[in-house]
C-alpha positions, 0 to 999 in steps of 0.5 A: 223895723223896716228901716232895720231890715233895709239897712241889714239886707243893704249892707250884706248885699254890697259887701257880700258881692265886695267879698265874692269879688275879692273870692272870699266866702260872702259870709265874710262880707254879712259879718261885716255888714253886721257890724257896720249896722251896729254902728250909730251912724244911720240917723235912726238906730238899727233894732238888733232884736228885730235882726235877731228875731228874724235870724231866729227863722235862718236858723231853721230853714238853716236846718231844714235845708240841712235836712233837705239835702241829707242822704244817708247813701252820700254818707255811707258811701265814705263811712269807713273814712268820715266818720271815725275821722271826723268823730276822733277830730272833732274829739282832739279839737274839743279837748284842745279848745277846752284847755285853751279857753281854761288857761287863756280864758276869762278868768277862773272857769269851771271845765264845764264851762271850757268844754262848752267853748271846745265844742263850738270850736270842733265843727267847720261850716258846711256853707264855706266849705261847699263854697271853697270846694266848688270854687276850686272845681274838687266838689264833685271828686273824691276830695269833695265827696270825703269832706262832704261826709265828714261834714255830715258827721258833724252836722249831725254831732251838732244837732245831737247837742242841740237836742241834749241840751235841754235835758242836761242844762235844764235844772232837772235831774239829768237821768229822768230828764234824759229819759223823759227827753229820748222818749219825747224825742222818739215819738217826735221822730215816730209822728214827723215820719208817719204825718210826712209819709202820709199828710206831707206827701198827700198835700204837696201832691194836691197842692203841686197839681191843682195850686199856684207855685206860690201856694207851694212854696208857702205849703214848704215853708208852713211844713218847715216851720210848722214841725218846728215849733211842734218840736219845740211846744209839744215835744220840748225838743230844740226848733232845729231838730224839728226843722231837720226832721221836716227837712229829711221828710221832705227830702225823701220824696218826689218833691224834694227838688222842687222844695229845694229850688223854692225853699233854700232861696228863702233860707238863704234870705233869712239866713244872711240876717243871721250872720248880719246879727252874730255881727253886729254883736261882735266888738273888735275891742273885746278880741284885742282884749282876750288875744291870746285866747283868739290867737289859741282858738284860730291856731286850733282852727287852721292849724290843729284842725286840718292837721288832725283830719289829714292824719286821720284820712290818710290813716284810713288808707287814703292818698296823701293828695286826698288827706291834705285836700280835705283837711284844708277844706276844714281849716274854719269854723262857722254857722253851727258854731254861732248857733251853739255859741249864742245858745250856750251864752245867751240860753244856758249861760254857760259861757260869757259873751265875751268868748261868743265875741272871740268865736265871731272874730275867730270865724271871720278870720278863718273864712277869710283865711280859708277861702283865700289859701286853700286855692294854694294846696292843690299846688303844694300837693303838686310840689310834693308829689313832684318830689316824690312825696305821697306818690304811690308807685304801684298807682302811678306811671310815667307819661312817656315823651312824645314820639315823632311818629304818633300823634299826642292828644290829651283827653280831659276827663275820663266819663262815658264821653272821654272814655269813648273818645280815647277807645277811638283814638287809641284804635287809630294809633294815636297816644292818649294822655287822660287828666282826670280829678277822680283819684280811683280812675287815674289809679285804674288806668294807670294799671290798665298802662293807659298814661293818666295824671291826677289834676286840674287840666287848667294847671300849666304845671299839669299841662306840661307833664302830659307833654302839651308842648308836643300834643296835637289836640287837647279834647275836653270831654267834660262838659263841667269842665272850665273849657275856657281857662284850659283852653287858654292854659293849654294855647298859651303852653302850644299856641298851634293846639287844636281844641276840641272842648264838649260844653252844655252852652253856647255862651261858653262854646263862643268864648272857647271859640273866640282865638285859636284853632277849636271846635267846640260842641255845645249841648244846646246847638247839637240838640237844636241842630239834631231836631232841625235835621230830623224835621227837615228829613221829615219833610224830604230834604236830602242828606246833602241839604241837611248836611248844608244847613247844619254846617251853616248853622253851626259855622253861624253860632261861632261867628256870633262870637266874633 
């Protein structure tokens, strides 16, 4: 067992790092690690059953993590787009997958089997989508919020399927089975909710106050696995649903953040074994044998699904940019597709294992291509907008040419800091152009007569549109913005531009200040300087002494970068 785990985890670590180095999702590395672990190269055979057993823990913790991070308010914020859009998109993709499997699948199959195949390919990967959006710095934008709301609907749909399958395919009469399942699930929800609000809260409170950190981590793990086992043994529901419920209970408590920091690393470690086990069952020969089905499924996942999603978002009255960005992020399938496929094929025998193999192959290809191609979506949108396609005349304002009698300052980000800086500079008759990733903020600013552009400030095309070549300075007001990349892009177009940046960390401030005219305010440094200045004043130092000490320390911090 130890040998199997060492081989699987070591390969996953090496290939996951390599995939990330190539700017791909680490999931690709984990799946390939499973394919290599299954080869007879290791002197001792790798036990696939051991990996599969441990991967079940990964699936349970994966659903616990989904429940832990699930907040109904996040879904309600984008419900008018995410709920109808996701449901219509899943229905369309399921029907396309059903038709493809029926006519291109493994011989003469019933429509119910084809429907199961379609259901497996209609959900996207939460892990991959979050990673792709984060890498492209759009996770905390309207695009990211809409896409995540979309994924919440898909996750809930998957959980409902996992719950209903034992009743539908358990060999019992459908109506009584569904009725009994509904009663049991209702009791499970009530028991977990009451138990969670009373017992779990008190237990976690006691352990948090009086016990060590490892015991708190153990309590979270017992909560996740214990309720999952209770769900399966007492209420005949899936363990995944029980884990999701326990995650929701803990997630709504004051221990949510600590539980996430303690439990999610364990989830990630065991989930790696799940992807390794999926990779171990993948055979490239089977994929090539059924290449027409694989090609059709890949087309459904990477063309039909994002196109349908983009159309639905656009029909909901959202801008073209938002619709294309959301659609592009959904062009893949992942962990829930594997979970559904292995359950449907292994437990209920409604799909042949060759179909699971096709789904695995399509997932590997779609995850790889999605991570590689999504970075080109913003450039494609900009090209369309530069030709007047998808641009709202009422919500845009042309950026004027730089006037000789006024300084132009580009402000990146229009949060509280950016808004205050812009207000002060405009009062001093400076020309402000705002670069902002929130399309609603851009629309509001343009309607107020303030030139604003929607786009990534590290993109040279966006900077040119803002007039960076003749700008006096660029102010990076958001600490979360990629200050190093923005400063480098701005200096490449205007070597004389002054960079003023707001960052959280001294190391980033030093990196920005390495070359060119820059003044960077690091949260760590400014807090330290403010605290030391306060103490000097309290001990009787003059304002001149305090100012001199602050200037010397700030200069020393910047000199450390050279």
